[in-house]
C-alpha positions in Angstrom: 120.8 120.6 83.3 118.6 119.2 80.4 115.0 118.2 80.7 114.3 114.5 80.3 111.2 112.5 79.3 110.7 110.0 82.1 108.1 107.2 82.2 107.4 106.2 85.6 105.7 103.0 86.8 104.4 103.3 90.4 101.8 102.8 92.9 98.6 105.0 93.7 97.5 106.7 95.5 100.4 109.1 96.2 100.0 111.0 99.4 98.8 114.2 98.0 95.7 112.4 96.6 92.8 112.6 99.2 91.9 108.7 99.2 90.9 106.4 101.8 94.4 105.0 102.3 98.0 105.7 101.5 100.4 102.8 101.6 104.2 102.9 101.9 104.5 102.2 98.1 102.4 105.1 97.2 104.8 107.4 99.3 107.6 105.7 97.8 106.3 106.7 94.3 105.9 110.4 95.4 109.5 110.3 96.8 110.8 109.6 93.4 108.4 111.9 91.4 108.6 115.0 93.4 112.2 115.7 93.1 112.1 115.0 89.2 109.2 117.5 88.9 111.3 120.1 90.8 114.3 119.6 88.4 111.9 120.3 85.4 111.6 116.8 83.9 108.7 115.8 81.7 106.9 112.8 83.5 104.5 110.2 82.5 103.2 108.4 85.4 101.3 105.0 85.4 100.2 104.2 88.8 98.6 100.9 89.9 95.6 101.6 91.6 95.8 99.6 95.0 92.3 98.1 95.1 91.6 98.6 98.9 92.5 102.3 98.5 89.9 103.1 96.0 86.1 102.6 95.9 84.6 99.3 94.7 84.1 99.3 90.9 86.9 101.8 90.3 87.7 102.4 86.7 91.1 103.5 85.4 91.6 107.3 85.0 93.6 108.6 82.1 94.9 112.1 82.2 97.3 113.6 79.7 97.4 116.6 81.8 97.6 116.4 85.5 98.1 119.6 87.8 99.5 119.3 91.5 101.5 121.8 93.4 102.2 124.0 90.5 103.6 121.2 88.4 101.9 119.6 85.4 102.5 115.8 84.4 100.8 112.9 82.6 99.3 110.7 85.2 97.4 107.3 84.7 95.7 105.8 87.4 95.2 102.4 86.4 93.0 99.6 88.0 94.5 95.9 88.1 93.6 94.6 84.8 94.8 97.6 83.0 98.1 97.8 84.9 98.8 94.2 84.3 97.9 94.7 80.5 101.4 94.8 79.0 100.1 95.8 75.7 98.5 98.9 77.2 101.8 99.8 79.0 103.8 99.2 75.8 101.6 101.5 73.8 101.8 104.2 76.5 105.6 103.8 76.3 105.5 104.1 72.6 103.5 107.1 72.5 105.4 108.9 75.0 108.9 108.1 73.9 110.8 108.2 77.2 114.5 108.8 77.7 114.3 106.3 80.3 111.9 104.1 82.5 111.7 104.3 86.3 110.0 101.4 88.2 109.0 102.6 91.7 108.8 99.6 94.0 108.8 95.9 93.2 105.5 95.3 91.4 105.8 98.3 88.9 109.5 97.3 88.3 108.4 94.0 87.2 106.0 95.4 84.6 108.6 98.2 83.7 111.0 95.1 82.8 108.3 93.7 80.6 108.3 97.0 78.9 111.9 97.2 78.3 112.1 93.5 77.0 109.2 94.0 74.7 110.6 97.4 73.2 114.2 96.2 72.9 115.2 95.9 69.5 112.0 97.0 67.9 113.3 100.1 66.5 111.9 103.7 66.5 112.0 106.3 69.4 111.3 103.6 72.2 114.3 101.3 71.0 116.0 99.7 74.0 114.7 102.0 76.9 116.8 102.4 79.8 115.6 101.0 83.2 115.9 102.0 86.8 114.3 99.5 88.9 113.5 100.4 92.6 113.2 97.1 95.0 111.6 98.8 97.8 112.1 96.1 100.4 113.8 92.6 99.9 111.1 90.7 98.2 112.2 87.3 98.9 112.2 88.0 102.6 108.8 89.4 102.3 108.0 86.0 100.5 109.3 84.2 103.5 107.1 86.2 105.9 104.1 85.6 103.6 104.8 81.9 103.3 104.9 81.6 107.3 101.5 83.6 107.6 100.1 81.2 104.8 101.5 78.1 106.2 102.7 77.0 103.0 105.6 77.9 100.5 103.3 78.3 97.3 104.0 82.1 96.9 107.8 81.7 96.7 107.8 80.7 93.1 105.8 83.8 92.0 108.1 86.0 94.1 111.3 84.9 92.9 110.1 84.5 89.2 109.1 88.0 89.3 112.3 89.1 91.1 114.5 87.2 88.6 112.9 88.9 85.5 113.8 92.4 87.1 117.3 91.2 88.0 118.0 90.1 84.4 116.6 93.2 82.8 117.3 96.5 84.7 120.2 98.6 84.2 120.6 99.9 87.6 118.7 99.4 90.9 117.8 101.1 94.1 117.2 99.5 97.6 115.8 101.0 100.8 118.9 100.2 103.0 122.5 99.3 103.0 121.6 95.9 104.3 119.3 95.2 101.2 121.9 96.5 99.0 124.2 93.7 99.8 121.5 91.2 99.8 120.6 92.4 96.2 124.2 92.1 95.2 123.8 88.4 96.2 120.9 88.0 94.1 122.5 89.7 91.2 125.2 87.2 91.3 122.6 84.3 91.3 121.1 85.9 88.3 124.4 86.0 86.3 124.8 89.8 86.5 128.0 89.8 88.2 130.0 88.8 85.2 133.2 89.9 83.2 131.2 92.8 81.6 130.1 94.5 85.0 133.3 94.4 87.1 133.5 97.7 88.7 130.1 98.7 87.5 127.8 100.3 90.2 124.6 98.3 90.0 122.9 99.5 93.2 122.1 102.6 95.0 120.4 103.1 98.5 117.6 105.2 98.6 116.2 105.2 102.1 112.6 106.2 103.0 112.2 109.8 102.7 110.0 112.6 103.8 108.9 116.0 102.3 110.0 119.2 104.0 106.7 120.7 104.3 105.3 120.9 108.0 101.9 119.2 108.9 99.1 121.6 109.8 96.7 120.8 112.5 93.3 121.0 111.3 90.8 119.6 114.0 90.9 117.8 117.3 90.7 114.1 116.8 92.1 112.5 120.2 91.9 114.8 123.0 88.7 114.8 124.9 87.3 112.1 122.7 86.5 108.5 123.3 87.4 108.8 126.9 90.9 110.3 126.4 91.7 113.1 128.8 93.9 116.1 127.9 96.7 114.8 130.1 96.7 111.1 129.0 99.5 109.7 127.7 98.7 108.7 124.1 100.7 106.0 122.4 99.7 106.2 118.7 100.0 103.2 116.1 99.3 104.4 112.4 99.3 102.4 109.4 98.7 98.7 108.5 99.2 95.6 110.5 101.4 93.5 108.3 103.1 90.1 108.5 106.0 91.7 110.3 104.1 93.1 113.1 104.9 91.5 116.6 101.3 91.7 118.0 102.0 89.6 121.2 104.9 91.9 122.2 102.9 95.0 121.5 99.9 93.8 123.5 101.8 92.3 126.4 104.0 95.4 126.7 100.8 97.7 126.6 99.1 95.8 129.3 102.0 95.6 131.8 102.5 99.5 131.3 98.6 100.1 131.7 98.6 98.1 134.9 101.0 100.7 136.4 99.9 103.9 134.8 96.3 104.6 134.3 97.2 107.5 131.9 98.4 105.2 129.1 95.9 105.0 126.3 96.7 103.3 122.9 95.1 104.8 119.8 95.4 103.1 116.5 94.6 104.3 112.9 95.0 101.7 110.0 94.2 97.9 110.0 94.3 94.9 108.0 95.9 94.9 104.5 93.6 93.0 102.1 96.3 92.6 99.5 98.8 91.1 101.9 97.7 90.2 105.5 94.0 89.6 106.6 95.1 87.7 109.9 97.4 90.0 112.1 94.9 93.0 112.8 91.9 90.7 113.6 94.3 88.7 116.0 95.3 92.0 117.8 91.5 92.9 118.1 90.6 89.6 119.8 93.3 90.0 122.3 92.0 93.4 123.1 88.4 92.2 123.4 89.5 89.7 126.1 91.4 92.3 128.0 90.4 94.0 131.3 91.9 97.3 129.6 89.7 97.0 126.5 88.5 100.5 126.9 92.0 102.0 126.6 92.6 100.7 123.3 90.8 103.0 120.8 90.9 101.2 117.4 89.7 103.6 114.7 90.6 101.4 111.7 91.4 103.0 108.3 90.3 106.7 108.4 90.7 109.2 105.6 94.4 110.2 104.9 93.9 113.8 105.5 92.9 113.0 109.2 96.1 111.2 109.9 98.5 114.1 110.5 96.1 115.5 113.1 96.5 112.2 115.2 100.4 112.6 114.7 100.2 116.1 116.2 97.9 115.4 119.2 99.7 112.0 120.4 102.7 111.7 122.8 104.6 109.0 120.9 104.3 106.9 118.0 105.0 103.2 118.3 106.4 100.6 116.0 107.1 97.0 116.7 108.7 94.5 114.4 109.3 90.8 114.6 113.0 89.9 114.2 113.0 88.6 110.7 114.8 89.3 107.4 112.0 91.2 105.9 112.3 93.7 108.7 116.1 93.8 109.1 116.7 94.5 105.3 113.8 96.9 105.3 112.8 100.2 106.7 109.7 102.1 108.0 107.8 105.0 106.3 105.6 105.5 109.4 108.8 106.6 111.6 109.5 109.2 108.9 106.0 110.5 109.1 106.4 110.8 112.9 109.8 112.4 112.4 108.2 115.2 110.1 105.4 115.6 112.7 107.9 116.2 115.7 106.4 113.0 117.4 108.7 111.1 119.6 109.4 107.6 118.3 109.8 104.3 120.2 110.5 101.3 118.2 111.8 97.8 118.3 115.4 98.0 117.3 115.3 95.6 114.1 115.8 97.6 110.9 118.6 99.7 109.8 116.6 103.0 110.4 116.0 102.4 114.1 119.6 101.9 114.7 120.5 105.2 113.1 117.8 106.8 114.9 119.0 105.6 118.3 122.6 106.5 117.4 121.6 110.1 116.5 119.6 110.3 119.9 116.4 111.1 117.7 114.4 108.5 119.1 113.9 105.6 121.7 114.4 101.7 121.1 113.7 98.5 122.8 114.8 94.8 122.1 112.7 92.9 119.8 110.2 90.4 121.5 111.0 91.9 124.7 107.6 93.1 126.2 109.2 93.9 129.6 111.8 96.4 128.1 108.8 97.8 126.1 106.8 98.4 129.1 109.7 99.9 131.1 110.2 102.4 128.3 106.6 103.2 128.1 106.5 103.9 131.9 109.7 105.9 131.6 108.4 108.3 128.9 105.0 108.7 130.4 106.5 110.0 133.5 108.8 112.6 131.8 106.7 114.5 129.2 109.4 117.1 128.7 112.0 114.3 127.7 109.3 113.1 125.2 108.9 116.5 123.5 112.7 116.9 123.3 113.0 113.5 121.5 110.3 114.7 119.2 112.2 118.0 118.4 115.4 115.9 117.8 113.7 113.3 115.7 112.3 116.1 113.4 115.7 117.7 112.9 117.4 114.2 112.1 114.6 113.2 109.6 114.5 116.5 107.7 118.3 116.8 107.5 119.0 113.0 106.6 116.0 111.8 104.9 114.5 114.6 102.8 113.1 113.6 99.3 115.8 115.7 97.5 118.7 114.2 99.3 117.7 110.6 99.4 117.1 110.7 95.6 120.5 112.4 94.6 121.5 109.1 92.7 118.4 108.8 90.8 118.5 112.5 89.9 122.1 112.2 88.6 121.2 108.8 86.5 118.2 110.4 84.6 120.5 113.4 83.5 122.7 110.8 81.6 121.0 107.4 81.7 123.5 104.6 81.1 122.8 101.1 79.9 124.2 98.2 82.0 127.5 96.9 80.5 126.2 93.3 80.3 122.8 94.1 78.7 122.2 91.9 75.7 125.3 89.9 76.3 125.4 86.4 77.1 126.5 85.4 80.5 128.5 82.1 81.0 126.4 81.4 84.3 123.7 78.5 83.6 124.3 78.1 79.9 121.2 76.2 78.8 119.6 76.3 82.1 119.6 80.2 81.9 117.7 79.9 78.7 115.2 77.6 80.3 114.8 80.0 83.2 113.9 82.9 80.9 111.0 81.0 79.5 109.6 80.6 83.1 107.3 83.5 82.7 105.7 82.3 79.6 105.2 78.9 81.1 103.6 80.4 84.2 101.2 82.6 82.1 100.2 79.6 80.0 99.6 77.6 82.9 97.4 80.3 84.5 95.5 80.6 81.3 94.9 76.7 81.3 93.5 76.8 84.9 91.3 79.9 84.2 89.9 78.1 81.1 89.5 74.7 82.9 87.8 76.4 85.8 85.4 78.2 83.5 84.4 74.9 81.6 84.0 73.0 84.8 81.6 75.9 86.0 79.7 76.0 82.6 79.2 72.3 82.9 78.0 72.1 86.3 75.4 74.7 85.4 74.3 72.8 82.5 74.1 69.4 84.4 72.3 71.2 87.4 69.6 72.7 85.1 68.7 69.3 83.6 65.5 67.4 84.8 67.3 64.1 85.4 69.7 66.0 87.7 67.0 67.7 89.5 65.1 64.3 90.1 68.5 62.7 91.2 69.1 65.5 93.6 65.5 65.4 95.0 65.6 61.8 95.6 69.1 61.8 97.4 67.9 64.5 99.7 64.6 62.6 100.4 66.6 59.5 101.1 68.8 61.3 103.7 65.7 62.3 105.5 64.2 59.0 105.6 67.5 57.6 107.0 67.5 60.2 109.7 63.9 59.3 110.8 65.0 55.6 111.0 
């Protein structure tokens, strides 16, 4: 096995960093990074610093040498403006001279595609870098969910334009489920990648959510004996963000029905709103709880330090996941379920995504029908009445998770590819699909960038003009008379 130089664009923080929040995209990045470090590859990582996970005013951290777990790698944690600065990323790629580039999740893959396109044909060490693009979840299904929450389709163009550029550029792709793999094949067809050059070429690999093999260690008591929770209460745990896919009504109604019959059931939640994605779902849940007679049995902790989260896994009785039956969920997966497997925590989930079906088939957890609050309540009451069954399911889930979803096993296809990265057979060749329309589509990104710049410049000029006008004496006199006139009218 030969050591390779790999440029990785991903999301920060990764789980080993002690930051305020760790999202699924950061876990996904570490899932890709860790096995490559174990294989002895030389890595340069550029991570997008998710704003809500870092303190206000966070500035980029550039480290040529970064040490963790006995490994040394180059790690740049970049705030938004720096990560979106294509010139900075291109200079980083030129300086590092990678054998290949790996984009971990959708957003970094979009900028990885920009690097590949910019460096293609420029000569030197970084000439036409090879690109693995990880599509962590089906982005157009996510766009649909976002459009529903926003009440308009404005986001669809942005999502598809970004996805299209990745689809047209990458040499190989990974998805989070077999279901998403087939959905992405359809997108590749729409983008013209299923052509005469690529017949028989394996474009896509499934890399499901993964988990490290290390056990969680209990550090301090965080649930039992606190906030009215007794030692023998049945603790139902939610951990992580409340996103567009969360079925709050079914979750709330199912819990209330169960609480009415069993006073030992308590709900503990860590996590909350996701500023970059969804600011409506969590506040809605809080409003339902506030109006409930059982409000005192909902312990809503909000976002807590990442190092405290495993203690909650180890003290709860079950972890609950509940999804809407929408395409985003059907094609995706759930990192939080893998976290619970790792902790030996019994899982109860709506049966929508591919992972929950596999879990149920393996007898490694419990499921209920989507949008069925009655079945959810029945399952909660059944489990609360049989704690030994709960513990047995937790043990089965841990064995299943460590066996099937460990980092090393899930990323074997990536490990094999970086050993001998291969360019897609059609890269740089003209496809017969779209013809002139295809050329026009390739210009959409430039058009969108110019439009954004024009809008920003217009808004700045308007703001400057308003400031000038409001500061002049005639305007101040006019404004004074206008306000005075209103007062006179009110008196009349």
